[in-house]
C-alpha positions as CSV (number, residue, x, y, z in Angstrom):
1,M,0.0,0.0,0.0
2,P,1.6,3.4,-1.0
3,R,2.0,6.1,1.6
4,V,-0.6,8.9,1.9
5,E,1.7,11.3,0.2
6,E,2.1,9.0,-2.7
7,I,-1.6,8.6,-3.1
8,L,-2.1,12.4,-3.0
9,L,0.7,12.9,-5.5
10,R,-1.0,10.5,-8.0
11,L,-4.4,12.1,-7.6
12,I,-3.0,15.6,-8.1
13,L,-0.8,14.6,-11.0
14,A,-3.8,12.9,-12.7
15,A,-5.9,16.1,-12.3
16,L,-3.1,18.2,-13.7
17,L,-2.5,16.0,-16.7
18,G,-6.2,15.8,-17.4
19,S,-6.4,19.6,-17.2
20,L,-3.8,20.0,-19.9
21,V,-5.8,18.0,-22.4
22,G,-9.0,19.6,-21.2
23,M,-7.7,23.1,-21.8
24,E,-7.0,22.3,-25.4
25,R,-10.6,21.1,-25.9
26,E,-12.0,24.0,-23.9
27,R,-10.2,26.4,-26.3
28,L,-12.4,25.0,-29.1
29,D,-15.5,25.4,-26.9
30,W,-16.4,21.7,-26.8
31,A,-18.8,20.3,-24.2
32,A,-16.2,17.9,-22.8
33,G,-13.7,20.5,-21.7
34,L,-11.4,21.3,-18.8
35,R,-13.5,19.9,-15.9
36,T,-14.7,16.8,-17.8
37,H,-11.1,15.8,-18.7
38,M,-9.9,16.5,-15.2
39,L,-12.6,14.4,-13.6
40,V,-12.2,11.5,-16.1
41,C,-8.4,11.4,-15.4
42,L,-8.8,11.8,-11.7
43,G,-11.6,9.2,-11.5
44,S,-9.7,6.6,-13.5
45,T,-6.7,7.1,-11.2
46,L,-8.8,6.5,-8.1
47,F,-10.3,3.4,-9.7
48,M,-6.8,2.1,-10.4
49,L,-5.7,2.8,-6.8
50,V,-8.8,1.0,-5.4
51,S,-8.2,-1.9,-7.8
52,A,-4.5,-2.3,-6.9
53,F,-4.5,-1.5,-3.2
54,G,-8.1,-1.3,-1.9
55,F,-8.4,-5.0,-1.1
56,A,-5.0,-5.5,0.5
57,D,-6.6,-6.3,3.9
58,I,-8.2,-9.5,2.5
59,L,-5.3,-10.8,0.6
60,G,-4.2,-14.2,1.8
61,T,-7.7,-15.2,2.9
62,P,-8.4,-18.7,1.8
63,G,-10.6,-18.9,-1.3
64,I,-10.2,-15.2,-2.2
65,G,-8.1,-14.1,-5.2
66,L,-7.4,-10.6,-6.5
67,D,-7.1,-9.5,-10.1
68,P,-6.1,-5.8,-10.2
69,S,-6.7,-5.5,-13.9
70,R,-10.5,-6.1,-13.6
71,I,-11.5,-2.6,-12.6
72,A,-9.1,-1.1,-15.1
73,A,-10.8,-3.1,-17.8
74,Q,-14.2,-1.8,-16.7
75,V,-12.9,1.8,-16.9
76,V,-11.7,1.2,-20.5
77,S,-15.2,0.0,-21.5
78,G,-17.2,2.4,-19.3
79,V,-15.5,5.6,-20.4
80,G,-16.6,4.6,-23.9
81,F,-20.2,5.6,-23.0
82,L,-19.1,9.0,-21.8
83,G,-17.1,9.5,-25.0
84,A,-20.1,8.6,-27.0
85,G,-22.0,11.4,-25.4
86,T,-19.7,13.9,-26.9
87,I,-20.3,12.8,-30.4
88,I,-22.9,14.8,-32.3
89,L,-24.7,13.4,-35.4
90,R,-26.6,16.0,-37.4
91,R,-27.9,14.7,-40.7
92,E,-24.7,13.7,-42.6
93,A,-22.3,15.6,-40.3
94,V,-20.6,13.9,-37.5
95,R,-18.7,16.0,-34.9
96,G,-17.0,15.2,-31.6
97,L,-15.1,12.1,-32.5
98,T,-11.7,13.6,-31.6
99,T,-13.1,14.9,-28.2
100,A,-14.5,11.4,-27.5
101,A,-11.1,9.9,-28.3
102,S,-9.4,12.4,-26.0
103,V,-11.7,11.5,-23.1
104,W,-11.0,7.9,-23.6
105,T,-7.2,8.4,-23.8
106,V,-7.3,10.7,-20.7
107,A,-8.8,7.7,-18.8
108,A,-5.8,5.7,-19.9
109,V,-3.5,8.4,-18.6
110,G,-5.3,8.3,-15.2
111,L,-4.9,4.5,-15.1
112,A,-1.2,4.9,-15.7
113,V,-0.9,7.5,-13.0
114,G,-2.9,5.3,-10.6
115,G,-0.5,2.4,-11.4
116,G,2.5,4.5,-10.7
117,L,3.7,4.7,-14.3
118,Y,4.5,8.4,-14.2
119,F,6.8,8.5,-17.2
120,A,4.2,6.7,-19.3
121,A,1.5,9.0,-18.1
122,I,3.4,12.3,-18.7
123,S,4.8,11.1,-22.1
124,A,1.3,10.1,-23.2
125,T,-0.1,13.5,-22.2
126,V,2.6,15.3,-24.2
127,L,1.8,13.1,-27.2
128,I,-1.9,13.8,-26.8
129,L,-1.4,17.5,-26.8
130,V,0.9,17.2,-29.9
131,I,-1.8,15.2,-31.7
132,L,-4.6,17.5,-30.8
133,A,-2.9,20.9,-31.2
134,G,0.1,20.2,-33.4
135,I,-1.1,17.7,-36.0
136,K,-4.3,19.5,-36.9
137,P,-2.6,22.3,-39.0
138,L,-0.4,19.7,-40.7
139,E,-3.5,17.5,-41.4
140,R,-5.3,20.5,-43.0
141,R,-2.3,21.2,-45.1
142,L,-1.7,17.6,-46.3
143,F,-5.4,16.7,-46.7
144,P,-7.3,19.8,-47.5
145,K,-11.1,19.3,-47.3
146,R,-13.6,21.4,-49.1
147,R,-16.1,22.8,-46.6
148,A,-19.7,22.0,-47.0
149,P,-21.3,24.6,-49.4
150,R,-23.0,27.6,-47.8
151,I,-25.4,29.8,-49.6
152,S,-26.1,33.2,-48.1
153,L,-29.2,35.2,-49.0
154,I,-30.2,38.8,-48.3
155,V,-34.0,39.0,-48.3
156,D,-36.7,41.6,-47.7
157,R,-38.9,40.0,-45.0
158,R,-41.9,42.1,-46.3
159,E,-41.8,40.3,-49.6
160,T,-40.6,36.8,-48.7
161,S,-40.0,34.5,-45.8
162,L,-37.9,31.5,-44.7
163,V,-40.8,29.2,-45.8
164,A,-40.4,30.3,-49.4
165,V,-36.7,29.7,-49.3
166,M,-37.1,26.2,-47.8
167,T,-39.8,25.4,-50.3
168,A,-37.2,26.2,-53.1
169,V,-34.7,23.9,-51.4
170,E,-37.3,21.1,-51.2
171,E,-38.3,21.5,-54.9
172,S,-34.6,21.1,-55.8
173,G,-34.5,17.8,-54.0
174,L,-32.0,18.9,-51.4
175,Q,-31.7,18.8,-47.6
176,V,-30.3,21.5,-45.4
177,L,-27.9,20.7,-42.6
178,Q,-28.3,24.0,-40.8
179,V,-30.2,27.3,-41.3
180,V,-29.0,30.5,-39.7
181,T,-31.0,33.7,-39.9
182,E,-30.0,37.1,-38.6
183,H,-31.2,40.7,-39.0
184,E,-29.2,43.1,-41.2
185,D,-28.6,46.8,-40.5
186,A,-30.8,47.8,-43.4
187,P,-34.5,48.0,-42.4
188,H,-36.6,44.9,-43.2
189,R,-33.6,43.0,-44.4
190,D,-32.6,39.6,-43.1
191,R,-29.6,37.3,-43.9
192,I,-30.4,33.6,-44.4
193,Q,-27.5,31.2,-44.5
194,L,-28.1,27.6,-45.8
195,F,-25.5,25.0,-45.0
196,L,-25.8,22.1,-47.4
197,P,-24.1,18.6,-47.6
198,R,-21.1,18.3,-50.0
199,A,-23.1,15.7,-51.9
200,A,-25.5,18.4,-53.0
201,E,-22.9,20.3,-55.0
202,P,-23.9,19.0,-58.5
203,T,-27.4,20.3,-58.0
204,L,-26.7,23.6,-56.3
205,I,-26.8,25.7,-59.5
206,G,-30.4,24.7,-60.0
207,L,-31.2,25.7,-56.4
208,I,-29.5,29.1,-56.9
209,D,-31.7,29.7,-60.0
210,R,-34.8,28.9,-58.0
211,L,-33.7,31.2,-55.2
212,R,-33.1,34.1,-57.6
213,A,-36.7,33.7,-58.9
214,I,-38.1,34.3,-55.4
215,P,-39.5,37.9,-55.0
216,G,-37.7,39.7,-52.2
217,V,-34.3,38.0,-52.6
218,H,-31.9,40.8,-53.2
219,K,-28.5,39.2,-53.0
220,I,-27.1,35.6,-53.1
221,D,-23.6,34.6,-52.1
222,Y,-22.4,31.1,-53.0
223,P,-19.2,29.1,-53.4
224,R,-16.9,30.4,-56.1
225,Y,-16.5,27.0,-57.7
226,L,-20.2,27.2,-58.7
227,E,-19.7,30.3,-60.8
228,R,-20.5,29.7,-64.5
């Protein structure tokens, strides 16, 4: 059984390492941010301490065996449900996979700290931060992805409405991932932004023609690659 100081050190170190990863996620305003990662890392460390040392008083009792890896295995599978809660599925767009992976990996860091594998825990934390913050710009450079097309309309709400715009979208056989409306500085003017799936690109020109035909639509901004 480790000393009290050793247990406290492991718990504090786990919270610290979890906070480093959590701050990176918090910077991007994800739901699983600073406190979530700290709690996952701290909790998994405590689970590991309980698994390894919590049953020391009954060791040696006839008929009783101890497998310290059992609780650790349950942490690995149990944290998967927490990570699944950070994944958002909206139509064809999936977000939060990286945050779910970071939560799952932070749990592994906590288990390592709880087992006294300080070098492995600190090294893994450094690598996690490099992957989350350092690899992303390189990934964007090596594998550029075209963003989902966005069509922006300036409309006069006295002449048309969002219903007319969505009707034109439906008549084009398209689905909208997200609709954002906001008031413009000019009186009676609204900006409507339509976020569409990338699969819709071949039919967007027909949609734009329909939108132009709607009375009250004064301006349409759309991706440059659609210009004819």
